[in-house]
N, C-alpha and C positions, 0 to 999 in steps of 0.2 A: 135802535133796531129799525124803526120805521124809516129813518133817513137812509140807512144802508139799503133797505129794500127799494126805496124810491130811486136811489142812485143806480142800483142794479137794473131796475126796469128801464130807466132812461138810457143806460148804456146798451141794453139789449135792443131797445127800439132803434137806437142810432146804428148799431151794427146791422140790424135787419134792413134798414134803409140803404146802407152801403152795399150790402150783398145782393140787392135786388137787380143790379145791372150786370151780374156775372154769375157763372156757375162753374162747378168743378167738373172736369172731364178728363178722360184717359183714353188715348187712342187704342182702339181694339177691344175696349171693355164692353161687355154685354150689360144689359139692364140688371141681370141677376148678379153679376160680379160687382157692379156699382152698389147695389143694395146690400150685398154681403159686406163690402168694405165700409159702407156708410154705417151699418149697424155696429160693426166692430169699433169704429172711431167714436160713435156716439156713446157706446158703452164705456170707453176709456174716459171720455169727457165727463160723463156723469159720475163715474167712480172716483175721479179726481175731486169732483165737487164734494162728494160725501166724505171722502177720506180727509179732506182739509177743513171740513166744516164750513164750506163756502155757501153763500146763498144762490149765486148765479153760476150757471154752467161755464166751463172754461172753453170758450169758442176758439181761442188760439191753439189749444191742445188739439181740438178737432181738425183745424186747418193743418197743423203740423203732421198729424197722423195721416190725413188724406194725401198730402204732398209726399210724405214718406212712402206711400203706396203707389206713387207715380202720377197722381192727379195734378192738373194745373188749372188755374183759374182762367176761364175764357169769357169774354164779353158776350152777352145775349144780344143777338142781332134781330 
């Protein structure tokens, strides 16, 4: 159990580092729309985690949800 937690935290830290150089954006989306979409996809991500008994959130599902709503990953300049 501790090994699984340690590996999950290491993976999360690695993903966080990778995501630091880019952000999701959608042409024409206001900050309110972005926040609404973000909350929806976060809810899906965490409900998947609970439903499957996972320790770590499913960030791939979050990315899939956001790209399905028209967002693309853009580098931060």
